[in-house]
N, C-alpha and C positions, 0 to 999 in steps of 0.2 A: 097589655100583652101577656104579662105573667098570669093574670086571671084566666085568659083564654087558653093558655098552655095548660094550666092546672085542670080546667074542666075537660080538656081533650085527654089529658092523662087519666082522669077518672073514668072517662068513657072507654078507653082502651083497656083499663084494668078490669072493667065489668065484662068486656068481651073475652078477656083472658080467662076469667073465672068460668064463663059459660063453656069454654073449650076444655075445662078441667085443669087449667093451669093454676099455679099458686104464686102469690106475690108476698114478699116480706120487704118492708121498708123502714128505715130508721126514722124515729121522730125528729131527728136532726138532719133530715135529708137536705143537702145543700141544693139551692136553686140550680146551680150549674149541672149537678148530676141528674136532677129531675129533668132538665131540658134535654140533656143528651139521651136519656132514656126515652123521652117523649118522641124525639126525632127517630130513634132506632125503631120504635114500635110503629111509627107512621110509615117509615120506609119499607117495613117488612110485614105490613098488616095482612097482605094477601098470601105471603109466603114466609112464615116464621121459621125458616130453616137455618141450619148452621152456616151454609154458604151465603144465604141472603144477608144474614147479620154481619158476616165478615165484610161483604161488599158495602153494606151500609156504614160500617165503621170506617172503612177506607174512604168512602164518599164524604164523610165528615172530617177528613184530614187526620184520621187515627194513625198513630205511629205504632208499627208492629214492634213489640218488645221481646216476646219469647213464646215458645211452644213447649208443652209437656206431653206426656203420654196421652192425656185426656183433655187438653185445653190449649187455647190460643189466647194471648194476652196483648191488648192494645192500650195505648195512652191517648185519650181525647181531652184536650183542654185541661190537663192536670188531673183527670180522673181515670183510674184504671178500669178498663172494661174487659172482663174475663169471660170467655165462652168455654163452657165445660160440657163434655159429652160422656155418656156411659160410665160415670163415676158415682157409684151409689153412696159413697161416704161423704162426698163434698157438701151436698145440701144439709146433711146432719151437722157438719162442722159449721156451716154458715149460721144455722139457727143457734148453735151453742155460742158462737162469737157475738151474735147480736143480743142474745139474752144476757151476756156478761160484758156489755160494751164499756162498762166502767173499768174493766181490767185492761191496762195498756199493753199487755202482751198478746192480746188478740187483735187482728186487723180491724180497722174501722170500715165496716161494710155499710154502704148507704142504701143499697137496694139489691134484692135477689129475686129473680123470676124463673120459675120452672116453665120452660116454653113447650117442651114436648115430654109429657109424662112417660109415655111408652118407651121412648128412646133415651130418656134420662138426659135431656138437653137443657142447659141452664145458662142464664146471663146474670153476671154479678158486677155491680159497680162499687168500687172501693177506693181507698186511699192508695197513693203510690208508695212503694217501699223499695229498699235497696238491698241487693244481694250482699251477703257477708264477703264473698270472694272479691267483689269489686272494691271493697274498702281497703283491702290489703293490710288489715289490722290483725296482728297476732292475738291481741287481747280479745277481740270480737270473735275470732275463729275459735279460740279456746272456750269462750262462753257458749258459743253455738254448739260445740261438741259436747260440753257438759250438759246443756239443756236437752240435746237429742238423746243422750244416754238415760236421762231421767224419764223422758217420754216413752222410750222403748223398754223401760224396766230394768236396764242394766245397772242403774245407779239410783239410790233412793235420795230424795231431797233431805237435807239435814237442817239443823236449827240455824245455820248460816245462810240458807237459801231464803230469799225474800218471799214474803207471804204471797204476793201475786203470782210468782212463778210456781209455788207449791199448789196454788189453786188451779192453775192451768193444767199442770201435770195430772192432778187428781181428776179434774173434769174431763180431760181428753181420754184418759184411760177408762174412766167409768162409762163414758158414752161408747167407747169401743166395745166394752163388755156387753152393754145393754143392747146394742144394735148388731153385734157379731161382725164387727169391722176389723180389717187388718190395719196395722200401722205401717206407714211408709217410712222406710229407714233412710231416706235421702235427707241429709242435713240441709240441703238447699231449701227445704220447706220451712226453715227458720230464717227469717230475714231481719232487716234493721230499719228502724225509723230514725232518721237523722234529727228530726225536730226535737225529740226528747231522749235520744240515745238508748232506746229500748230494743231488745230482741222481740220479734213478733212471730208467733207460730201461725203459719198461713194455710197449710193443707196437709194435715197429718195422717189422713186415712187412705187406704186402698180397698177396693172391693166393696 
């Protein structure tokens, strides 16, 4: 069964490339995330639209989590499925996070697919994270605020800042300059991973 799903996934990826779409996937792509993606592609093969994917997620028992200015977020079988539209900065951040997957302050992204190049429509499968607000932790709130100030350039990392945080700040700001992106000043784009107690930068760009 797994082999059949794998070859079906490869076939759909080939069709995606023919349509001018792009696909990034982690070498550590969990079987569960791969199967969710496979079902989504199968259900929306003839209509890969934002609405069709939302309906497909709901058909799979997806739990609606949140919406942002450019995205809708669902949870399916422990995997976060994020639908993003008209956000030029997000695919650049996804690539950055996947290139530096060894840094725990980036989200663990399993798969990212650009579905409609012209409209900037994307599907991302990633790990679930927790909002800092929901933890009600003053320490985490202060850490979130401090990291946001570094990302936005209001505060410089110092020798007391851990190396991985310094790397994220430098990489996010360098990519912003290279791609002429804006930085999203919402602290909510810094979340929390309970499994290891790390802050995670999730979506720092606008425009």
